[in-house]
C-alpha positions as CSV (number, residue, x, y, z in Angstrom):
1,M,-87.9,6.4,-15.1
2,S,-88.0,5.8,-11.3
3,E,-86.0,7.7,-8.8
4,K,-84.0,4.5,-8.0
5,S,-82.9,4.2,-11.6
6,N,-81.8,7.8,-11.7
7,V,-79.6,7.2,-8.7
8,R,-78.0,4.2,-10.4
9,L,-77.3,6.2,-13.5
10,V,-75.7,8.9,-11.5
11,V,-73.5,6.4,-9.6
12,L,-72.6,4.7,-12.9
13,G,-71.7,8.1,-14.5
14,V,-69.5,9.0,-11.5
15,L,-67.8,5.6,-11.7
16,I,-67.2,6.0,-15.4
17,V,-65.8,9.5,-15.0
18,S,-63.5,8.3,-12.1
19,L,-62.2,5.4,-14.2
20,V,-61.6,7.6,-17.2
21,G,-59.8,10.1,-14.9
22,T,-57.7,7.4,-13.5
23,L,-56.7,6.1,-16.9
24,L,-55.9,9.6,-18.1
25,A,-53.8,10.3,-15.0
26,R,-51.9,7.0,-15.5
27,L,-51.4,7.7,-19.2
28,F,-50.0,11.2,-18.3
29,Y,-47.6,9.5,-15.8
30,L,-46.4,6.9,-18.2
31,Q,-45.9,9.2,-21.2
32,L,-44.7,12.4,-19.5
33,V,-43.4,11.6,-16.0
34,A,-41.9,8.1,-16.4
35,G,-41.6,8.1,-20.2
36,D,-37.8,8.4,-20.3
37,E,-37.3,5.6,-17.9
38,Y,-39.6,3.2,-19.7
39,R,-38.2,4.2,-23.1
40,A,-34.7,3.4,-21.7
41,Q,-35.9,0.0,-20.4
42,A,-37.6,-0.8,-23.7
43,A,-34.4,0.1,-25.6
44,S,-32.4,-2.1,-23.3
45,N,-34.8,-5.0,-23.9
46,S,-34.3,-4.6,-27.7
47,T,-30.5,-4.3,-27.6
48,R,-27.7,-6.5,-26.5
49,E,-24.0,-5.7,-26.0
50,V,-21.3,-8.1,-27.2
51,I,-18.0,-7.5,-25.3
52,S,-14.7,-8.2,-27.0
53,P,-12.0,-8.1,-24.2
54,A,-8.8,-6.1,-24.6
55,V,-5.4,-6.8,-23.1
56,R,-4.2,-5.1,-20.0
57,G,-1.1,-3.0,-20.4
58,L,2.4,-4.2,-19.6
59,I,4.8,-2.9,-16.9
60,L,8.4,-2.5,-18.1
61,D,11.7,-1.8,-16.6
62,Q,13.8,1.2,-17.7
63,R,15.3,-0.9,-20.6
64,G,11.9,-2.1,-21.8
65,R,12.2,-5.6,-20.3
66,P,8.7,-6.8,-19.2
67,L,8.2,-7.0,-15.5
68,V,4.5,-7.8,-15.9
69,A,3.1,-9.3,-19.1
70,N,0.1,-11.3,-20.2
71,R,-0.5,-14.8,-21.3
72,T,-3.5,-16.9,-22.2
73,S,-5.0,-19.4,-19.7
74,L,-8.0,-21.8,-19.7
75,V,-10.1,-20.6,-16.8
76,V,-13.1,-22.4,-15.3
77,S,-15.7,-20.2,-13.8
78,V,-19.0,-20.9,-11.9
79,D,-22.2,-18.9,-12.1
80,R,-23.6,-19.0,-8.6
81,A,-27.1,-17.9,-9.7
82,A,-27.3,-20.9,-12.0
83,L,-26.3,-23.2,-9.2
84,L,-29.0,-21.9,-7.0
85,R,-31.6,-22.9,-9.6
86,E,-30.7,-26.5,-9.1
87,D,-32.8,-28.6,-6.8
88,D,-29.8,-29.2,-4.4
89,D,-28.5,-25.6,-4.8
90,G,-25.8,-27.0,-7.1
91,A,-24.1,-29.4,-4.6
92,A,-24.0,-32.3,-7.2
93,V,-22.6,-30.0,-9.8
94,L,-19.8,-28.8,-7.5
95,A,-19.1,-32.4,-6.6
96,R,-18.7,-33.4,-10.2
97,L,-16.7,-30.3,-11.0
98,A,-14.3,-30.9,-8.1
99,E,-13.7,-34.5,-9.2
100,T,-13.0,-33.3,-12.7
101,L,-10.6,-30.6,-11.6
102,G,-8.9,-32.9,-9.0
103,V,-9.8,-30.6,-6.0
104,T,-12.2,-30.8,-3.1
105,P,-15.7,-29.4,-3.3
106,A,-14.9,-27.3,-0.1
107,S,-12.1,-25.5,-1.9
108,I,-14.5,-24.5,-4.7
109,E,-17.2,-23.5,-2.2
110,Q,-14.7,-21.2,-0.4
111,R,-14.0,-19.4,-3.6
112,L,-17.7,-18.9,-4.3
113,M,-18.5,-17.4,-0.9
114,P,-19.0,-13.6,-1.0
115,C,-16.5,-11.8,1.3
116,G,-18.2,-10.8,4.6
117,S,-20.8,-13.6,4.5
118,D,-21.1,-16.1,7.3
119,G,-18.3,-18.6,7.3
120,A,-16.5,-16.9,4.3
121,P,-12.7,-17.2,4.3
122,P,-10.7,-13.9,4.4
123,L,-9.7,-12.0,1.3
124,P,-8.4,-12.8,-1.2
125,V,-9.8,-16.4,-1.1
126,C,-13.4,-15.3,-0.8
127,W,-15.2,-13.7,-3.7
128,D,-15.0,-9.9,-3.6
129,G,-16.4,-9.3,-7.1
130,S,-19.8,-8.6,-8.4
131,P,-22.5,-11.0,-7.3
132,Y,-23.7,-11.2,-10.9
133,Q,-20.3,-12.2,-12.3
134,P,-19.2,-15.8,-12.8
135,V,-16.5,-16.7,-10.3
136,P,-13.2,-18.1,-11.5
137,V,-12.4,-21.3,-9.5
138,A,-9.5,-22.8,-11.5
139,K,-6.8,-21.4,-13.7
140,D,-4.4,-23.0,-16.3
141,V,-6.8,-25.9,-16.8
142,D,-5.6,-28.4,-19.3
143,T,-7.4,-28.6,-22.7
144,L,-8.9,-32.0,-22.2
145,T,-10.5,-31.0,-18.9
146,A,-11.9,-27.9,-20.3
147,L,-13.4,-29.8,-23.3
148,T,-14.9,-32.3,-20.9
149,I,-16.7,-29.6,-19.0
150,M,-17.9,-27.8,-22.2
151,E,-19.1,-31.0,-23.9
152,R,-21.1,-32.2,-20.9
153,R,-23.1,-29.0,-20.4
154,T,-26.1,-30.8,-18.9
155,E,-23.8,-32.1,-16.1
156,F,-22.2,-28.8,-15.5
157,P,-25.0,-26.1,-15.6
158,G,-23.6,-22.7,-14.8
159,V,-20.0,-23.8,-15.4
160,T,-17.9,-22.3,-18.2
161,A,-14.4,-22.9,-19.5
162,Q,-12.8,-20.3,-21.7
163,V,-9.5,-18.8,-22.7
164,E,-8.7,-15.6,-20.8
165,A,-5.7,-13.3,-20.7
166,V,-4.0,-13.5,-17.3
167,R,-1.1,-11.7,-15.8
168,E,2.4,-13.2,-15.9
169,Y,5.6,-12.1,-14.2
170,P,8.6,-12.9,-16.4
171,G,11.1,-12.0,-13.7
172,P,14.0,-10.9,-16.0
173,F,17.3,-11.9,-14.3
174,D,15.1,-13.6,-11.7
175,A,14.1,-10.3,-10.2
176,N,11.1,-10.7,-8.0
177,L,9.6,-7.2,-7.4
178,A,6.4,-8.6,-5.8
179,H,5.9,-5.6,-3.5
180,V,6.6,-3.0,-6.2
181,L,4.4,-4.6,-8.9
182,G,1.4,-5.7,-6.9
183,Y,-1.3,-7.9,-8.3
184,V,-4.8,-7.8,-9.8
185,G,-8.1,-9.1,-8.5
186,P,-11.8,-9.0,-9.4
187,V,-13.6,-5.7,-9.4
188,T,-15.7,-5.1,-6.2
189,Q,-19.4,-4.3,-6.2
190,E,-18.5,-1.1,-4.4
191,Q,-16.4,0.0,-7.4
192,L,-19.1,-0.9,-9.8
193,D,-21.7,1.0,-7.8
194,A,-19.5,4.1,-7.5
195,Q,-19.7,4.5,-11.3
196,G,-23.4,5.1,-11.2
197,D,-25.1,5.0,-14.6
198,S,-21.9,5.8,-16.5
199,T,-21.9,4.9,-20.2
200,D,-18.1,5.6,-20.6
201,P,-16.6,2.7,-22.7
202,A,-13.8,2.6,-20.2
203,R,-16.1,2.0,-17.2
204,L,-15.6,-1.1,-15.1
205,R,-17.7,-4.2,-15.8
206,S,-18.6,-7.1,-13.7
207,R,-15.9,-9.5,-15.1
208,D,-13.1,-6.9,-15.0
209,L,-9.9,-7.4,-13.0
210,V,-8.4,-4.3,-11.3
211,G,-5.1,-3.5,-9.6
212,R,-5.1,-4.4,-5.9
213,N,-1.6,-3.4,-4.8
214,G,1.7,-1.9,-6.0
215,L,1.9,-0.3,-9.5
216,E,-1.0,-2.4,-10.6
217,A,-3.2,-0.5,-8.3
218,Q,-1.5,2.9,-8.6
219,Y,-1.8,3.0,-12.4
220,D,-4.9,0.8,-12.8
221,G,-6.6,3.5,-14.8
222,E,-3.7,3.6,-17.3
223,L,-3.1,-0.2,-17.5
224,R,-6.8,-1.2,-17.8
225,A,-7.9,-1.8,-21.4
226,I,-11.1,-0.6,-23.0
227,P,-13.1,-3.5,-24.5
228,G,-14.6,-3.5,-27.9
229,I,-18.4,-3.2,-27.7
230,T,-20.9,-4.3,-30.4
231,T,-24.5,-3.2,-29.8
232,L,-26.9,-5.5,-31.5
233,A,-30.6,-5.0,-32.1
234,V,-32.8,-8.0,-31.2
235,D,-36.5,-8.8,-31.5
236,Q,-38.8,-10.1,-28.8
237,A,-37.6,-13.7,-29.5
238,G,-34.0,-12.6,-29.0
239,R,-33.0,-12.9,-32.6
240,V,-30.4,-10.4,-33.9
241,T,-32.0,-7.9,-36.4
242,G,-29.0,-5.6,-36.9
243,T,-25.9,-3.9,-35.6
244,L,-26.6,-0.5,-34.0
245,A,-23.0,0.5,-33.0
246,E,-19.5,-1.0,-32.9
247,S,-16.3,0.1,-31.2
248,Q,-12.9,-1.4,-31.4
249,A,-11.0,-2.7,-28.4
250,V,-8.2,-0.5,-27.1
251,A,-5.3,-2.2,-25.3
252,G,-4.1,-0.8,-22.0
253,N,-1.2,1.6,-21.8
254,Y,2.3,0.5,-20.8
255,V,3.9,1.7,-17.6
256,V,7.7,2.2,-18.0
257,T,9.5,2.2,-14.7
258,S,12.9,3.5,-13.6
259,I,13.6,0.0,-12.2
260,D,16.7,-1.8,-13.6
261,A,15.8,-5.5,-13.5
262,H,19.4,-6.6,-13.3
263,L,20.2,-4.2,-10.4
264,Q,16.9,-5.3,-8.8
265,E,18.1,-9.0,-8.8
266,V,21.4,-8.0,-7.2
267,V,19.7,-5.9,-4.5
268,E,17.2,-8.7,-3.7
269,G,20.1,-11.2,-3.4
270,A,22.1,-8.9,-1.2
271,L,19.2,-8.3,1.1
272,A,18.5,-12.0,1.5
273,D,22.2,-12.7,2.2
274,A,22.3,-9.9,4.8
275,V,19.3,-11.5,6.6
276,E,20.9,-14.9,6.5
277,R,24.2,-13.6,7.9
278,S,22.4,-11.8,10.7
279,R,20.5,-15.0,11.6
280,E,23.8,-17.0,11.6
281,A,25.2,-14.4,14.0
282,G,22.3,-15.1,16.4
283,E,20.5,-11.9,15.7
284,I,16.7,-11.5,15.1
285,A,16.3,-10.8,11.4
286,D,12.6,-11.2,10.5
287,T,12.2,-8.3,8.1
288,G,14.4,-6.0,6.0
289,S,14.3,-3.7,3.0
290,A,16.7,-2.1,0.5
291,V,16.2,1.0,-1.6
292,V,18.3,2.3,-4.5
293,V,17.5,5.8,-5.6
294,D,19.0,8.2,-8.1
295,V,20.0,11.1,-5.9
296,T,19.8,13.5,-8.7
297,N,16.1,13.1,-9.5
298,G,14.4,10.7,-7.0
299,E,13.9,7.8,-9.4
300,I,13.8,4.4,-7.8
301,L,16.3,2.1,-9.5
302,A,15.7,-0.9,-7.2
303,M,13.5,-1.6,-4.2
304,A,13.3,-4.9,-2.3
305,S,11.3,-6.1,0.8
306,Y,12.0,-9.1,2.9
307,P,10.3,-11.5,3.3
308,T,8.8,-11.7,-0.2
309,Y,6.7,-14.1,-2.2
310,D,6.0,-15.4,-5.7
311,P,3.7,-12.9,-7.4
312,Q,2.3,-15.8,-9.6
313,L,0.4,-17.0,-6.5
314,W,-2.2,-14.3,-7.2
315,V,-2.9,-15.2,-10.8
316,G,-6.4,-16.7,-11.1
317,G,-7.0,-16.4,-7.4
318,I,-4.8,-17.4,-4.5
319,S,-5.4,-20.6,-2.5
320,T,-6.4,-20.6,1.2
321,Q,-3.2,-22.4,2.1
322,D,-0.9,-20.0,0.2
323,Y,-2.7,-17.0,1.6
324,E,-2.5,-18.2,5.2
325,K,1.2,-18.8,4.7
326,L,1.7,-15.2,3.5
327,L,-0.1,-13.9,6.5
328,E,2.0,-16.1,8.9
329,T,5.3,-15.0,7.4
330,K,4.1,-11.3,7.1
331,A,5.4,-11.4,3.5
332,L,2.5,-9.2,2.2
333,S,3.9,-6.1,4.0
334,S,6.0,-3.7,1.8
335,T,8.6,-2.9,4.5
336,F,10.1,-0.1,2.5
337,V,6.9,2.0,2.5
338,Q,4.7,0.4,5.2
339,G,7.2,-0.6,7.9
340,T,8.1,2.1,10.4
341,Y,11.1,1.6,12.7
342,P,13.4,3.6,15.0
343,P,16.1,4.8,12.7
344,G,18.8,4.4,15.3
345,S,22.2,5.8,14.4
346,T,21.3,6.6,10.9
347,Y,19.5,9.6,12.5
348,K,22.7,11.1,13.7
349,V,23.1,12.9,10.3
350,V,20.0,14.9,11.3
351,T,21.6,15.7,14.7
352,T,24.8,16.8,12.9
353,V,22.9,19.1,10.5
354,A,21.0,20.5,13.5
355,A,24.2,21.1,15.4
356,A,25.8,22.9,12.4
357,R,22.7,25.1,12.1
358,E,23.1,25.9,15.9
359,G,26.7,27.0,15.4
360,Y,28.6,23.9,16.4
361,D,32.0,23.6,14.8
362,L,32.0,20.5,12.7
363,Y,35.8,20.2,12.9
364,D,36.1,20.7,16.6
365,T,37.0,18.1,19.2
366,Y,34.3,16.4,21.3
367,D,34.5,14.2,24.3
368,C,33.2,10.6,24.0
369,P,32.9,9.1,27.5
370,G,31.3,5.8,28.2
371,D,28.1,7.4,29.5
372,Y,26.4,10.8,29.9
373,K,24.6,11.7,33.1
374,V,21.4,13.8,33.3
375,G,20.2,14.1,36.9
376,S,19.9,10.6,38.3
377,Q,19.8,9.0,34.8
378,R,22.8,7.7,32.9
379,F,22.6,7.5,29.1
380,R,25.2,4.9,28.1
381,N,27.4,4.6,24.9
382,F,27.1,1.5,22.8
383,E,28.5,-1.3,24.9
384,S,29.4,1.4,27.5
385,S,32.8,2.0,25.8
386,G,34.3,5.5,25.4
387,F,36.8,6.9,22.9
388,G,37.9,10.0,24.8
389,P,38.4,13.3,22.9
390,I,37.6,12.7,19.2
391,S,36.5,14.7,16.1
392,L,32.9,14.8,15.0
393,T,34.0,12.9,11.9
394,R,35.3,10.1,14.1
395,A,32.1,10.3,16.3
396,L,30.1,9.5,13.2
397,E,32.5,6.8,12.1
398,V,32.4,4.9,15.4
399,S,28.8,6.0,16.2
400,C,29.7,7.5,19.6
401,N,26.3,8.1,21.2
402,T,27.6,10.3,24.1
403,V,28.9,13.0,21.7
404,F,25.4,13.4,20.3
405,Y,23.8,13.2,23.8
406,R,25.7,16.2,24.9
407,I,25.0,18.2,21.8
408,A,21.2,17.4,22.0
409,D,21.2,18.3,25.8
410,E,22.9,21.6,25.1
411,M,20.6,22.5,22.3
412,W,17.6,21.6,24.5
413,L,18.8,24.0,27.2
414,K,19.5,26.7,24.7
415,S,15.9,26.4,23.4
416,G,14.4,27.0,26.8
417,G,14.8,23.6,28.5
418,L,11.9,22.1,30.6
419,Y,9.9,25.3,30.7
420,A,10.3,26.5,27.1
421,P,7.3,28.6,26.0
422,N,4.9,27.5,23.2
423,G,6.6,27.9,19.8
424,A,10.1,27.5,21.2
425,P,12.6,26.2,18.7
426,D,13.2,22.5,18.5
427,P,16.4,22.1,16.5
428,L,16.3,18.3,16.0
429,A,12.6,18.1,15.1
430,D,12.9,21.3,12.9
431,T,15.8,19.8,10.9
432,A,14.0,16.4,10.6
433,D,11.0,18.3,9.3
434,E,13.1,19.8,6.5
435,F,14.3,16.3,5.6
436,L,10.5,15.5,5.5
437,L,11.0,12.6,7.9
438,G,7.8,11.5,9.6
439,K,5.9,12.4,6.4
440,R,4.8,10.4,3.5
441,T,7.3,10.7,0.6
442,G,4.6,10.8,-2.1
443,I,6.0,7.8,-3.9
444,D,3.7,6.4,-6.6
445,L,2.9,3.2,-4.6
446,P,-0.3,2.8,-2.4
447,N,-0.6,2.4,1.4
448,E,2.5,4.4,2.3
449,A,3.0,5.0,6.0
450,A,3.9,8.4,7.4
451,G,5.8,7.5,10.6
452,L,6.5,9.9,13.4
453,V,9.4,12.1,14.6
454,S,9.9,12.9,18.3
455,G,9.7,16.6,19.2
456,R,8.0,19.2,21.3
457,D,5.0,19.5,19.1
458,E,4.6,15.8,18.8
459,K,4.7,15.3,22.5
460,L,2.2,18.0,23.1
461,A,-0.2,16.4,20.5
462,V,0.1,13.0,22.2
463,W,-0.6,14.6,25.6
464,E,-3.7,16.3,24.3
465,Q,-4.9,13.0,23.0
466,R,-4.2,10.9,26.1
467,R,-4.5,13.5,28.9
468,D,-8.0,12.4,30.0
469,G,-7.0,8.8,30.1
470,W,-3.9,9.5,32.2
471,C,-5.9,11.7,34.6
472,A,-8.6,9.0,35.0
473,D,-5.9,6.4,35.7
474,A,-4.3,8.6,38.3
475,K,-7.6,9.1,40.1
476,E,-8.6,5.5,39.9
477,G,-5.2,4.2,41.1
478,F,-5.0,1.0,39.1
479,S,-7.1,-1.0,41.5
480,D,-6.8,-4.2,39.4
481,V,-3.0,-4.1,39.6
482,R,-3.1,-3.1,43.3
483,K,-4.8,-6.4,44.2
484,E,-1.7,-8.3,43.0
485,N,1.1,-5.7,43.5
486,A,0.5,-2.5,45.5
487,R,4.1,-1.2,44.8
488,L,3.6,-1.5,41.1
489,A,0.2,0.1,41.3
490,D,1.8,3.0,43.2
491,Y,4.4,3.4,40.5
492,Y,1.8,3.3,37.7
493,T,-0.4,5.8,39.6
494,A,2.5,8.3,40.1
495,L,3.5,8.0,36.4
496,A,-0.1,8.6,35.3
497,K,-0.4,11.6,37.6
498,E,2.9,13.0,36.2
499,N,1.7,12.5,32.6
500,C,-1.7,14.0,33.5
501,L,-0.2,17.2,34.9
502,D,2.7,17.9,32.5
503,G,3.1,15.0,30.1
504,F,3.4,17.6,27.4
505,R,6.8,18.8,28.5
506,W,9.7,18.0,26.2
507,R,12.4,16.9,28.6
508,N,16.2,16.7,28.1
509,G,15.9,12.9,28.2
510,D,13.5,13.1,25.3
511,A,15.9,15.2,23.3
512,I,18.8,12.9,24.1
513,N,16.9,9.8,22.9
514,A,15.8,11.6,19.8
515,S,19.4,12.5,18.9
516,I,20.3,8.9,18.2
517,G,17.0,8.0,16.5
518,Q,15.3,6.4,19.5
519,G,12.3,7.4,21.7
520,D,9.1,7.8,19.8
521,T,10.8,8.4,16.4
522,S,9.7,5.8,13.9
523,I,10.1,6.2,10.2
524,T,10.1,4.2,7.0
525,P,13.3,2.9,5.2
526,L,12.3,4.9,2.1
527,Q,12.3,8.1,4.2
528,V,15.8,7.4,5.4
529,A,16.9,6.7,1.8
530,M,15.5,10.0,0.6
531,A,17.1,11.9,3.5
532,Y,20.5,10.4,2.6
533,A,19.9,11.2,-1.1
534,A,19.5,14.8,0.0
535,I,22.8,14.7,1.8
536,A,24.4,13.2,-1.3
537,N,23.0,15.9,-3.7
538,G,23.5,18.9,-1.4
539,G,20.2,19.3,0.4
540,T,17.4,18.7,-2.2
541,V,14.6,16.4,-1.1
542,Y,13.0,14.8,-4.1
543,Q,9.7,13.0,-4.3
544,P,10.6,9.3,-5.1
545,R,9.0,7.8,-8.2
546,V,8.9,4.4,-9.7
547,A,7.2,5.2,-13.1
548,K,9.2,7.1,-15.7
549,A,6.5,7.3,-18.4
550,I,3.2,6.1,-19.7
551,L,3.2,4.7,-23.3
552,S,0.3,3.7,-25.5
553,S,0.3,0.1,-26.7
554,K,1.7,1.5,-30.0
555,G,4.7,3.1,-28.3
556,E,3.5,6.7,-28.3
557,V,4.3,8.8,-25.2
558,V,1.1,9.5,-23.2
559,T,2.7,11.0,-20.1
560,E,6.4,11.6,-19.2
561,F,7.1,12.2,-15.5
562,T,9.5,14.8,-14.5
563,P,11.4,15.1,-11.1
564,V,9.5,16.8,-8.3
565,V,11.4,18.7,-5.6
566,R,9.5,18.5,-2.3
567,G,11.9,20.6,-0.2
568,T,15.3,21.9,0.6
569,V,17.4,21.3,3.7
570,E,19.1,24.5,4.8
571,A,22.5,24.1,6.3
572,P,25.8,26.2,6.6
573,P,28.1,25.9,3.7
574,G,30.2,22.7,3.7
575,T,27.9,20.8,6.0
576,F,26.9,18.2,3.4
577,E,30.4,17.8,2.1
578,F,31.5,17.2,5.7
579,L,28.8,14.5,6.1
580,R,29.7,12.8,2.8
581,N,33.3,12.5,3.8
582,A,32.6,11.4,7.3
583,L,30.0,8.8,6.2
584,A,32.6,7.4,3.8
585,G,34.8,6.7,6.8
586,V,32.0,4.6,8.4
587,T,32.6,1.8,5.8
588,S,36.4,2.1,5.6
589,D,37.3,2.6,9.2
590,G,34.2,2.6,11.4
591,T,31.1,0.6,12.4
592,G,30.5,-0.5,8.8
593,K,34.1,-1.8,8.2
594,I,33.3,-5.5,8.9
595,P,30.2,-5.7,6.7
596,F,32.2,-4.1,3.8
597,E,35.4,-6.3,4.2
598,G,36.5,-7.4,0.7
599,F,34.5,-4.7,-1.0
600,P,36.6,-2.6,-3.5
601,L,36.1,0.7,-1.6
602,D,39.2,2.1,-3.5
603,Q,37.2,1.8,-6.7
604,V,33.7,2.5,-5.5
605,S,33.4,4.6,-2.4
606,I,30.5,3.9,-0.1
607,A,29.1,6.6,2.3
């Protein structure tokens, strides 16, 4: 054999060894390193899951009347992936579907657009669900239309019509409750991704609806049902060869609330009437809220927000027109937990408790002049009228500002005045803190606002946040404003300089404004309600709650909620009794007399 042949054999041998080594390495990787992954894929290729949907749980009032129930509806859905396989990306299919449904193709296209994509309408009109899920485009379709779509499958590829359970709002006694109940919407891809590779039967799936607001969102995990799952074995041709596992569907739990539907309807009507009366009197009345709470345990008996809307609008997806109208009227905001407002004279109860804690005699006589002067500033009474020497009870009845101005100014001086050291007492803010004003109440509803209470600490915190900006403005001198108005620029510059140097100081003007619920103080109506509940019950601040219990669909108690005490307001003996009596006089012989004319106060006293 020649030397050249030997070289060829050697090269061939090396090549064979290399190939065998590569095959062995690949075999090792497939069997040992990636074996579990490929076995799982093989198993998924040979099994199929058949999902049997279960019914979402109900929401009931305290007497068991359904506030949210379920009904069946014929829903038309469109698979976007199937449309994209058409030559024209499904344009002809959408045109035929729009004509069949009696809508425009553009309205269907809007519903199909993923939220955040170019040209997509805002939530909830755009599709915020899984990209692999058929998108519902029409609800409550009549039977003939649904049959037409299903019988002409070749004309409607990717379009399905099927019976689904949808939410319904029975509205017992015509109670609305939109902001308390909330609504449901499609599960988002983010929610699906957050589950990872969970195999929990209760996991979210691409066609699921989840709570998006109110109780529907707060108790979504309880209300959501667990579907029945049948795991089938299939061969390579997709034929079923057997049943591997089967689980029964489990209906969602019921949420029993403390809401009384009859009372709710009365409260909603009273709120709407109050808004109308205010408008007829020439006042601005754009929003309002009403809260009825059991002062002995914090349970919410009724809660209304104005303006409101029909919760049925969300069922099956809201239209662009309806959604834009809700945005325009600001009807989506739950004013009782999301709206923050200056509490005004309702805050005088805090000042009264603070005064009692500082040693003021609740039964003494106090002067009520038309204004109160501090330096060069005059803080005026309402309509600049005075009542002369009056009792503190009468001061609350007629809402005399100047009585509370003087008390706040004196307490400010007693606490160190303008140059009070760090940690100096702040009677008003300290008392408000015990009422838990300016803090979230912890109610079992989402998106609650915290609000803000004016005080030394709050002003220092604001100064630390804004100091650099104030100092920069003082140095720059508002050049843009100066081009048009030098005097105004000088004023802004002086103000910025003052704020830069000592904007942290709690001045007596700040304390005076805070005493009547003005200044920076801004809290929610629910916080005011819980503070007044504490006055009514003797100083206990409860955590408000809407849900009383969670029941299974069979009526078994899953969870029973008990009252939660969040704090106690400390006050000298007799303080709360004094306030209860004085506040009752507001409606019988004070600023609340006119609104309560004709009300049987001799039978039902109102404080």
